[in-house]
Each structure stands twice: as structure tokens, then as C-alpha cells.
MINULO-344069 format. One record per residue (C-alpha): residue number from 1; y, z, x; residue in one letter. Coordinates in Angstrom, 2 decimals. Layout:
! residues N
R num   north      up    east residuo
R NUM       Y       Z       X       a
...
This chain:
! residues 160
R num   north      up    east residuo
R   1   -2.03    6.89  -37.24       m
R   2   -5.14    6.49  -39.37       f
R   3   -4.82    9.46  -41.72       y
R   4   -3.05    8.16  -44.78       n
R   5   -1.77   10.80  -47.23       i
R   6   -1.28    8.13  -49.91       k
R   7   -5.01    7.39  -49.86       s
R   8   -5.74   11.10  -50.13       f
R   9   -3.41   11.57  -53.07       a
R  10   -4.66    8.61  -55.09       y
R  11   -8.33    9.52  -54.61       n
R  12   -8.05   13.31  -54.81       a
R  13   -8.67   13.91  -58.52       r
R  14  -12.39   14.86  -58.18       n
R  15  -11.65   16.60  -54.89       h
R  16   -9.12   18.87  -56.62       h
R  17  -11.41   19.54  -59.59       e
R  18  -13.76   21.42  -57.22       f
R  19  -10.81   23.54  -56.04       l
R  20   -9.66   24.22  -59.60       e
R  21  -13.16   25.53  -60.41       k
R  22  -13.11   27.59  -57.20       a
R  23   -9.98   29.41  -58.37       g
R  24  -12.01   31.48  -60.87       d
R  25  -15.26   31.73  -58.87       a
R  26  -16.83   34.64  -56.99       s
R  27  -16.47   34.74  -53.19       n
R  28  -19.72   32.97  -52.28       i
R  29  -19.44   30.45  -55.13       e
R  30  -15.83   29.80  -54.14       r
R  31  -16.85   29.08  -50.54       m
R  32  -19.47   26.61  -51.82       k
R  33  -16.90   24.82  -53.99       l
R  34  -14.28   24.77  -51.23       v
R  35  -16.85   23.31  -48.80       t
R  36  -17.93   20.71  -51.38       t
R  37  -14.32   19.75  -51.99       s
R  38  -13.62   19.44  -48.27       f
R  39  -16.70   17.29  -47.60       i
R  40  -16.03   15.12  -50.66       s
R  41  -12.62   14.29  -49.18       g
R  42  -13.89   13.07  -45.81       l
R  43  -14.79    9.60  -47.08       h
R  44  -11.19    8.74  -47.92       f
R  45   -9.33   10.89  -45.41       g
R  46   -9.33    8.24  -42.71       l
R  47   -7.94    4.88  -43.74       t
R  48   -5.97    2.18  -42.08       m
R  49   -2.41    2.61  -43.15       g
R  50    1.14    2.30  -41.98       k
R  51    2.43    5.71  -40.92       p
R  52    5.63    7.11  -42.35       f
R  53    8.73    6.72  -40.19       n
R  54   10.69   10.00  -39.92       p
R  55   13.70    8.20  -38.44       i
R  56   14.44    6.47  -41.74       i
R  57   13.45    9.50  -43.83       g
R  58   10.24    8.23  -45.42       e
R  59    8.52   10.70  -47.70       t
R  60    5.78   10.48  -50.32       f
R  61    5.45   12.30  -53.64       q
R  62    2.97   11.83  -56.47       c
R  63    0.98   13.60  -59.15       k
R  64   -2.81   13.52  -58.89       s
R  65   -4.55   15.21  -61.80       g
R  66   -2.93   18.65  -62.07       n
R  67   -1.67   18.54  -58.48       s
R  68    1.75   17.61  -57.14       l
R  69    1.56   16.04  -53.66       v
R  70    4.43   15.98  -51.17       y
R  71    4.27   14.51  -47.65       a
R  72    6.67   13.63  -44.88       e
R  73    6.12   12.36  -41.37       q
R  74    7.87   14.98  -39.28       t
R  75    7.21   13.38  -35.89       s
R  76    6.95    9.76  -34.81       h
R  77    5.53   10.12  -31.26       h
R  78    3.02   11.61  -31.72       p
R  79    2.72   10.84  -35.43       p
R  80    2.47   14.09  -37.39       i
R  81    2.50   14.26  -41.18       t
R  82    3.31   17.53  -42.95       s
R  83    2.07   18.01  -46.51       f
R  84    2.16   20.35  -49.49       l
R  85   -0.12   20.09  -52.52       i
R  86    0.70   22.39  -55.44       v
R  87   -1.77   23.01  -58.26       n
R  88   -1.75   25.78  -60.92       p
R  89   -4.88   27.28  -59.25       m
R  90   -4.14   26.73  -55.54       f
R  91   -1.76   25.47  -52.89       k
R  92   -2.69   23.33  -49.83       q
R  93   -0.31   22.90  -46.94       y
R  94   -0.25   22.01  -43.29       g
R  95    0.26   19.20  -40.84       s
R  96   -1.93   16.35  -39.64       i
R  97   -1.85   14.66  -36.26       g
R  98   -4.32   12.78  -34.11       m
R  99   -5.31   12.46  -30.49       e
R 100   -7.21    9.22  -29.83       a
R 101   -8.71    7.14  -27.04       t
R 102   -9.55    3.49  -27.50       a
R 103  -12.10    1.11  -26.03       a
R 104  -12.32   -2.64  -26.74       p
R 105  -14.02   -2.26  -30.16       n
R 106  -14.13    1.49  -30.78       t
R 107  -11.85    4.46  -30.95       m
R 108  -12.67    8.14  -30.71       t
R 109  -10.33   10.59  -32.31       g
R 110   -9.62   14.23  -32.81       k
R 111   -7.60   15.27  -35.84       i
R 112   -5.33   18.17  -34.99       v
R 113   -3.03   20.26  -37.09       g
R 114   -3.05   23.12  -39.52       k
R 115   -4.94   22.81  -42.79       f
R 116   -4.56   25.74  -45.17       n
R 117   -5.76   26.35  -48.71       l
R 118   -4.36   29.33  -50.60       e
R 119   -5.60   30.52  -53.99       f
R 120   -3.48   32.48  -56.45       n
R 121   -5.36   35.73  -55.67       d
R 122   -4.22   35.53  -52.02       g
R 123   -7.45   34.16  -50.52       t
R 124   -6.62   31.76  -47.69       v
R 125   -8.94   29.23  -46.06       y
R 126   -8.26   27.49  -42.74       n
R 127   -9.95   24.18  -41.94       f
R 128  -10.86   22.24  -38.82       k
R 129  -11.89   18.62  -39.19       l
R 130  -14.67   17.22  -36.99       p
R 131  -13.98   14.55  -34.38       d
R 132  -14.77   10.94  -35.30       f
R 133  -15.68    7.57  -33.84       t
R 134  -14.30    4.41  -35.42       l
R 135  -16.18    1.23  -34.49       s
R 136  -15.63   -2.40  -35.44       g
R 137  -11.90   -2.34  -34.78       i
R 138  -11.70   -5.96  -33.58       m
R 139  -15.04   -7.51  -34.55       v
R 140  -17.99   -6.55  -36.68       g
R 141  -18.20   -4.21  -39.58       r
R 142  -15.90   -1.18  -39.48       r
R 143  -17.63    2.22  -39.50       y
R 144  -16.41    5.78  -39.19       i
R 145  -18.85    8.37  -37.92       n
R 146  -17.93   12.03  -38.04       w
R 147  -19.07   13.94  -34.95       n
R 148  -19.45   17.68  -34.69       g
R 149  -19.03   20.48  -37.16       a
R 150  -16.58   21.24  -39.92       i
R 151  -15.15   24.72  -39.68       k
R 152  -13.92   26.53  -42.81       i
R 153  -12.72   30.12  -42.44       d
R 154  -11.97   32.53  -45.28       d
R 155   -9.28   34.69  -43.68       t
R 156   -9.40   37.44  -46.32       v
R 157  -13.10   38.39  -46.48       i
R 158  -14.05   36.68  -43.19       n
R 159  -16.59   34.19  -44.52       l
R 160  -17.25   31.33  -42.07       i
């Protein structure tokens, strides 16, 4: 599994600052800040890392800025990581899994799961990550290209 929650947690401070500002913003401004936060996280969301092993009970907890991060791999085959991020202004929760196909030096992937962001006023956003292509697995420089669109839905006032 390439999504590494440890990488997310250690690099999330600026990412969460956008969400903290969004907690007090108007609807349109909040959507802008949520989108900015989401896009700012794409560069570190995919990293090479050892997945957690649910059989031996591996979990991860840390504090990043004002946020407490909790993660546990809840399935081994396929690898699925469930997470909860608690901040005074918001809460993020969901699960992350991946469907992938590999070629000799590239891999295409689709990140699946539920990504939710809930603000204290009850506003909830659902996210869908775009597909990606990872090249340079065996030789050459490693690149990740995001393919397709990001989808962010505000489930309360129906902003998309």
C-alpha cells in the first residue's frame, strides 16, 4: 500500500491550518479553504511506506499542530487503513484503500474509501481522490501524476 498515514500526519501542519481557518469562514470561503487544504495534501499523500499489519495490532497515534491523529490498518488483504483526526475546529475520518495494476516500470492506482470532514457547525464534506500513475518504480526517476478530477461535496448546502 502506498498511502502512508505517518507521512500525512508529520506533514499536515500547514494542511490543517487551512481547515482551522475554514471553521470560522462563510460557505464559499470555507469551500475555497477546504479545497486548498485538500490539494495541498496531495503532494505527500502517496509515499512508499510499509503498511500497518492488523494481525499484530499495529496502530499509529500522533499530534500534528492542534490535531490528534489516530490510524489503524483494519484489513490486510486488501490493505485498508481507517483514520480519525480530531482538531478543535473539525474532525476528519474515514478509510483508505487502493486498487492498483502494475506494468514493468509503472503502476496505475485508484484510491478508494470514505473521506469525510466535519466542522463543529455540522457541515460535512465528502472527498474523492483522483486516480494516479506512478512511474519509475524499477528504473529512472520516480514520478506520481494525478489523473482526473478531485470531487469535494458539501453535504449540507450542496456545494460541489
